N, C-alpha and C positions, 0 to 999 in steps of 0.2 A: 147916582146910577151904579147898578152891580156890574163890576168888572169881574169876569171869571177867567183864570190863567190856567191852562194845562200845559205843565212843563215836562212832558215826556213820562219817564226819563228815556234817554237814549236806549236803544235796543230792546225796547218792551214790545207794544203794540204795533210800531213802525207806521203811524199816520193813520191806522185804521180807525181810531176813535174820531178823529176828525172827519173822516170820509163818511161814518156812520151818522154824525150829527149834521153834516151837510145834506144827506139824503132826506132830512127831516126840516129842511129849510122852511117852507111853507107852514107846516104844522107848528113850528116853533115862534114864528112871526106872530101868530095869532096870539101869543101870551107876551108879545114884547120882547121875545128873545132873538138876537141877531147872531148868527155864526158866519162872520165874512170869511170869503177865500182867502187863504194864507199869503197870496202874492200883494194883497192890499196893505199889509201892516208889517211882515215879518222884517224886511229890509229896514223900513223906516223907524219901527221900534228898536230894532238893534242899533241903528246909528244914533238914536236919541239917548239911549241908556249908554252908549260908549261915549258920547260927548258930554254926559254928566259927571265922568270921572275926572275931567279938566276943569269943568265949570259948573255952577249952580244951574238949575233947571230954568230955561228962558220962559220969561212971561208968556203966557197964552200957549205954551207948548202943547198942553194937555187938550185944548179945544181943537189945535192944529191937526193934532194925531186923530183924535175922534172924527173930525170932518172928514179927513182922508180915508178913514176905516170904514165909516158908515154911509158916506156918499148920500147924506141927507135922510138915511132911514130912521124912523122914530123907534128908539129902543130903550128898554127899561134894564135889560140885562144883555152884556155882550160877551160872547166866548171867544177867547183868542187861544190858540194852540200853537206851540213852538217848542220842540225839544231843546232849542238853543237859547231858551230864555235865560239859563244858567250857564252859558257858554257852550262850546263845541265838544265833541267827543274827545277832541286832542287834548283838552284840559279838564276833562272831567274827573279825573283822579290825578292829585297832586300830593305828595309826601303822606300817602295812606289815608287821604280824605277824600270821600265822594262830593264832588261839585263844591269845593271851597269857596267859589264866588258866589253861590246862591244867597248868603245873608246879606252881602253889600247890594246885589242886584235887586233883592226883594226891597230893601231900604230906598234904593234909588226908584222903583216903581211906585213905592208909597209917597214919595216926595213928588212925582210926576202926576199921580192922581190923589191929591190930599183929602178931597172932599167925597170920595167914591168909596163904595163898599166893595173891597177886593177879596175875593176868595182864589185860593191856590188848590190845583188838583195834581195829584202826582202818582204814578205807578212805580213801584220800585221792583228790585229784582234781586235773586239771590246773589250776592257777590262772587260765590263758587263758580257760577257761570257767566257774570258779567265781566268781572275783573279780567279774564284772558282776552276779552275781546277789546275792552277799553287798553289794555296793555299792548295790542296789536296796532292801535292806531293813535297811541299817546304821542305828542310832540317831542316828548323825552322820556323814554321807557328805562332810563337807567335806574338802578335800585334806589339810589340816593334821591332822584326827582319823584319817583313814581312811588315807591313804598315808605320813603323816608325811614324813621325808625319803627314802624307799624310792622307787627307780623301780619301775614296774609289773614290770618283767621281773626284779627282783631278789627278789620275794616267792618264799619257798620253804618247803617243810614241814621239810625238816632243822633249821631252826633251832628250831623249836617242839620237835621230837622230842630234840634234843640238850638243850635246857633241862629238857625232861621227865625226860629220864634223870638230868641233874645233881640234879635235885630228888628223884629216888626211884629210885637206881641199880639197888635190888634187883627192880624190877618188869620183868618178861619182857613185851615189846612186840612183838606182831604186826602188820604192815602189808601192805596189798595197794593196788593202783592199781584205781580203780572201772572205769577203762576195760577192764581185764582181767576183771571179775568175772564175767561170762558164761560164760568159759571155765573158771574155778577154782570156781564157786560150791559145788559139791560138797566141794571140798577145804576151803574155809573153813568150812563147817558142820561138818565132821569135826573140824577144829583147834579151833573153839571147844568143840564137845562133848566133845573129849577122845578121839576114837574113833580106831581105826585106819584106815589109808588106804584099805583095801579094804572098810570097813563101808559097807552100802548104807542110804541114808536116803530118805524121801519127799521131794518137791519140789525134788530136786537140779538141776532144771532150770527152776526158777520164774522167774530172770532172763532165761533164754534165750528164754522165751516173749514177752517184751516186746519183742525185736527181730527174732524170726523169723517168718516167715508161716505160717498154720495148716496150710498144706500140708507145708511145710518141716519143722515140728514134727512132723506125723503121720508124715512118712518117716524123720524122725531116731529118733523113739521106737520105730518098728517096726525099724529098724537095730540100735537098742540091745538091744532085747529079743531080736533073734536073735544077739547077741553078747555074751552076759553076762561072758565072761571079759574084756572090753576095761575098762580102768580108767585111772587117772592120766594119764601123758602120751599114749597112745594115745586115750583119750578126748577129751582136748583137741584132738588132730589131727583127730579126726572131727567135733567141734563147729566147728572153723575151716573145714572143708571144706564143711559143710552152710551155714553162715553165709555163704560164699563165693558160694553161689548162691540162697540162700533169705532172706537178711538184708532186713529193710525198712529202706530207705535213710532215710526221714523219720523213723524210730526211733534211728538211729545217728547221723545229721548234728546238730550243735549250732549253734544260731544265736546269734550273739553280738550284744547290743545295748549297746554300750559307746561312746559318742561320742568321736570322735577316735582311736580305735583303727584302725591300719591292718593288712592282712594281714602285713606284715612284723613288726610288734610281735608278733602273735599267735604267728607262727612262731618267733620268738626266744623267747618264754615258753615254747612247747612243748618246744624244744631245752633250754633251762634246767632244764624239769620233768624230762626223760629224765636229765639229769646230776644232777638233785637226787635221783632215785631211787637212783643209784649211791652218792650221800653217805650216805644213810639207811642203806644196807646196811652201812656202816663204823662205824654207832653201836654201841658195846657193849650187849649184850643186847636188841637189836632185830634181828628177821627179817622178811624180805619172802616172802610167798607170790607166785611168779611161774608164770606159764603154762609 
């Protein structure tokens, strides 16, 4: 079976991706893809992984989990979404590393589903805008625990993804930048669902609605309806053109509330993030969805 895990990250699309996929339940079921409601598995999955820290996986645990999740549904591909797969926001940053529990958790998931084809999907976000939020919700945001010996500008996603690959090299990982998500939302949905690039889905523009004016969305949908042949990179160019004219500035701008941070530091962190995206693309079995 193909098991698809969408692991957030926290404070990216805030469950919108799962909701967009759930809007296509019937369409996806025709291809053998099941997107269960999160209440059927999140608690059970979390408890199982936590128990594996104390003992080896129980015999038959995989089948018990799937039986509870699928409820007799016939599935070739199962999509599970939980931003807490790799622990909660309170422990998402420890000693300058993002999601330090991810490598071990991924290894445990492989042990739980040893004969299944597992794929991981992850949206990442500029540390310059993410770390102030994580700092505010951290279980321990003292400098020693939160930053460790790291400089703020040195925190990077590639470190986590490289260790994740080392712990489970057979897992295919797909990554995208949350900042690009409005342009590639439909592509992300199709990749997770395992559908062809030209497949049409409901709610492909859910995220776009959060940053574009009502008038802009109305004109955009009219334009798309009048040009059904547009897809892929052409569609992204159209979205970019409409955003340039109808974007809601207050929805796009990010307010940073981190004492002591300067504009120069934020600019440095953003430049490092851009370089980190290039490093991520060099990690084996990791690919990025780009506009």
